[in-house]
C-alpha positions in Angstrom: 84.1 40.0 155.9 82.8 40.4 159.5 84.3 38.3 162.2 83.2 34.7 162.1 81.0 33.8 165.1 79.2 30.7 166.1 75.9 30.8 164.3 73.9 28.5 166.6 71.4 30.6 168.5 71.9 30.5 172.3 75.4 29.0 172.1 78.0 30.1 174.7 81.7 29.4 175.2 83.0 29.4 178.8 86.7 29.7 179.4 88.7 29.6 182.5 91.6 31.9 181.6 92.4 35.1 179.6 94.9 33.0 177.5 92.1 30.9 176.0 90.3 34.1 175.0 93.5 35.2 173.2 93.6 31.8 171.4 90.0 32.3 170.2 90.7 35.7 168.9 93.8 34.6 167.2 91.9 31.7 165.6 89.3 34.1 164.3 92.0 36.4 162.9 93.8 33.5 161.2 90.5 32.4 159.6 89.8 35.9 158.4 93.4 36.3 157.1 93.0 33.0 155.1 89.8 34.4 153.5 91.5 37.7 152.7 94.4 35.9 151.1 92.0 33.9 148.9 90.5 37.3 147.7 94.0 38.7 147.1 94.9 35.8 144.8 92.4 37.2 142.4 94.8 40.0 141.7 92.1 42.7 142.0 93.0 46.2 143.2 89.4 46.9 144.4 87.1 44.7 146.5 83.5 45.6 146.9 81.4 43.9 149.6 77.7 44.1 150.1 78.1 43.8 153.8 80.3 45.1 156.7 84.0 44.8 156.5 85.7 44.7 159.9 88.9 46.7 160.8 91.3 43.7 160.7 90.5 42.6 157.1 90.3 46.2 156.0 93.8 46.7 157.4 94.9 43.6 155.5 93.5 45.0 152.2 95.2 48.3 152.8 98.6 46.6 153.5 98.1 44.7 150.1 97.3 47.9 148.3 93.6 46.9 147.7 90.8 49.4 148.0 87.9 47.9 150.2 84.4 49.2 149.7 81.7 48.0 152.2 77.9 48.2 152.5 77.5 48.3 148.7 73.8 48.7 147.5 72.3 45.3 146.6 70.7 46.6 143.5 73.5 48.9 142.6 76.1 46.2 142.8 74.4 44.2 140.1 74.3 47.2 137.8 77.9 47.8 138.5 78.8 44.3 137.7 77.0 44.8 134.4 78.7 48.0 133.3 82.2 46.9 134.5 82.1 43.5 132.8 82.6 41.6 136.0 80.6 39.1 137.9 79.4 38.7 141.6 81.0 35.9 143.6 80.4 34.6 147.0 83.2 32.0 147.2 86.9 32.6 146.4 88.4 29.2 146.0 88.9 29.3 142.2 90.3 32.6 141.1 90.8 31.3 137.5 87.1 30.9 137.1 86.2 34.5 138.2 85.8 37.3 135.8 87.0 40.7 137.0 85.4 44.0 136.1 87.3 47.1 135.0 86.9 50.9 135.1 89.3 53.8 134.6 88.5 55.8 137.7 86.8 55.5 141.1 86.3 58.8 143.0 84.4 60.1 145.9 82.0 62.9 145.1 79.6 64.9 147.3 76.2 65.7 145.9 74.3 67.9 148.4 74.9 66.4 151.7 75.5 62.9 150.5 78.8 61.3 149.8 78.9 58.9 146.8 81.4 56.8 145.0 81.4 57.3 141.3 82.8 54.8 138.8 83.7 56.2 135.4 85.3 54.9 132.3 83.5 51.6 132.3 83.8 49.3 129.3 80.1 48.8 128.9 77.4 51.4 128.9 74.2 49.5 129.6 73.6 51.3 132.9 74.3 54.6 134.4 73.3 56.7 137.5 71.2 59.8 137.2 70.9 62.0 140.3 67.7 64.1 140.5 67.7 67.0 142.9 64.9 69.5 143.6 63.6 71.9 146.2 60.6 69.7 147.2 59.6 66.1 146.9 56.9 67.0 144.4 59.4 68.5 142.0 61.7 65.5 142.3 58.8 63.1 141.7 57.7 65.1 138.6 61.3 65.1 137.3 61.4 61.3 138.0 58.2 60.8 136.0 59.4 62.9 133.2 62.7 61.0 133.0 60.9 57.7 133.1 58.7 58.7 130.1 61.7 59.8 128.1 63.4 56.5 128.9 60.3 54.6 127.7 60.3 56.6 124.5 63.9 55.7 123.9 63.2 52.0 124.7 60.3 52.0 122.2 62.5 53.7 119.5 65.1 51.0 120.0 62.6 48.3 119.3 61.0 50.2 116.3 63.6 52.4 114.8 61.1 54.4 112.5 60.8 58.1 113.4 58.7 61.0 112.3 59.5 64.7 112.2 58.7 66.7 115.4 57.9 70.2 116.1 54.3 69.9 115.0 55.3 68.8 111.5 53.5 65.4 111.6 50.4 66.9 113.1 50.1 69.4 110.4 50.7 66.8 107.7 47.9 64.6 109.1 45.5 67.5 109.5 45.9 68.5 105.9 45.4 64.9 104.8 42.3 64.5 106.8 40.8 67.8 105.5 41.5 66.6 101.9 39.8 63.4 102.6 36.8 65.1 104.2 36.1 67.1 101.0 35.2 63.8 99.2 33.0 62.5 102.0 29.3 63.4 101.9 27.1 63.8 105.0 27.8 64.5 108.6 30.9 62.4 108.6 32.7 65.2 106.9 32.0 67.5 109.8 33.5 65.0 112.2 36.6 64.6 110.0 37.1 68.4 109.9 36.8 68.5 113.6 39.4 65.8 113.9 41.7 67.8 111.6 41.3 70.9 113.8 42.1 68.9 116.8 45.4 67.6 115.3 46.5 71.3 114.9 46.1 71.8 118.7 49.5 70.2 119.5 51.6 72.7 117.4 49.4 75.4 118.8 50.1 74.4 122.3 53.8 74.1 121.5 53.9 77.7 120.2 51.8 79.0 123.2 54.1 77.2 125.8 57.2 78.9 124.0 55.5 82.3 124.5 55.1 83.0 120.7 52.1 84.0 118.5 50.6 80.6 117.8 48.0 82.0 115.3 50.8 83.4 113.1 53.1 80.4 113.4 50.4 77.8 112.6 49.1 79.8 109.6 52.6 80.0 108.2 53.1 76.3 108.9 49.9 75.3 107.0 50.8 77.5 104.1 54.3 75.9 103.8 52.9 72.4 104.0 50.3 73.2 101.3 53.1 74.3 99.1 54.8 71.0 99.5 57.4 71.8 102.2 56.6 68.8 104.2 59.6 68.9 106.6 58.6 72.3 108.1 57.9 72.6 111.8 58.2 74.9 114.8 61.7 76.0 115.8 61.0 77.1 119.4 64.6 78.3 120.0 64.2 81.2 117.5 60.4 81.3 117.6 59.8 80.8 113.9 59.2 78.0 111.4 62.2 75.7 110.7 63.2 72.6 108.7 62.9 69.7 111.0 65.2 67.6 108.9 68.0 70.1 109.1 67.4 70.7 112.8 67.4 67.0 113.6 64.1 67.1 115.5 62.4 63.6 115.5 59.9 61.7 117.5 59.3 57.9 117.8 56.8 56.6 115.3 55.5 54.1 117.8 54.9 56.7 120.5 53.3 59.2 118.0 50.9 56.4 116.8 50.0 55.4 120.3 49.3 59.1 121.3 47.0 59.5 118.4 45.1 56.2 119.1 44.7 56.9 122.7 43.5 60.6 122.1 40.9 59.4 119.6 39.7 56.6 121.9 39.4 59.0 124.7 37.4 61.4 122.6 35.0 58.6 121.6 34.5 57.6 125.2 33.6 61.1 126.1 31.0 61.2 123.3 29.4 58.0 124.3 29.1 59.3 127.9 27.4 62.5 126.7 25.0 60.4 124.7 24.1 58.4 127.8 23.7 61.6 129.9 21.3 63.1 127.2 19.2 59.9 127.1 15.6 60.3 128.3 15.2 59.1 131.9 13.4 55.8 132.5 9.7 56.2 133.3 8.6 55.3 136.7 5.7 52.7 137.0 3.8 51.6 139.9 4.5 48.0 141.1 1.7 45.7 140.8 -0.1 44.9 144.1 0.9 48.3 145.6 -1.0 51.5 145.6 
């Protein structure tokens, strides 16, 4: 929607009077007016352009009661077309083939020192904008990573809808099961299994410590409850006590929980293998043949 110019590099137009300059400007305006009229035939009340909109077409849009938005973000315009149900077009000759998007409200908001346009009441909810603010860039980056991890968990849960109870409930269940299995295993393998069971209890312990509560008391109560058959008990960190995860609605993705468990076990095995290599006897040095 900027003024149409001659696109050939190095081209010049020479005129011998001001009247011809006026004719060129009039021709440019008429060409721009025709383009605006084609856009107005779509019967839209908002026109969003990825590039610049000059004053004259902006005035024509204003006279027709159409809001004109310029310099739209290239990535953002695709997401906007997705949630509003519209499509991006570059030519305007066939209005009947163009699908328009819809939203309830377009408003200008100020976040910090930035002025943004917010589209709300869109018919589809496949995309949204999350604004992250913080005192330093490190805080913003950390929040961005945490948000990305949460979105990845949600994406994994959509693909695999199975969930497990959170709040340390699943870890205590697994720990008790491993301990029971270790009783029937002879030899040193039982020692490793008991150590694995203790490691599983570290997650609810860390949850309690991060909440500022007595982890030893809470974990002992949790183990006793699970041994009594109360398999939905976990840590309620709001009140600092044991709670029913089913009633509280605290769940975690089964896929994520399984992957965390596998990754932690593999990392522990790698550390053990490295320790064995470090403890191995050094290779003996021998003199090369032919040298003193």
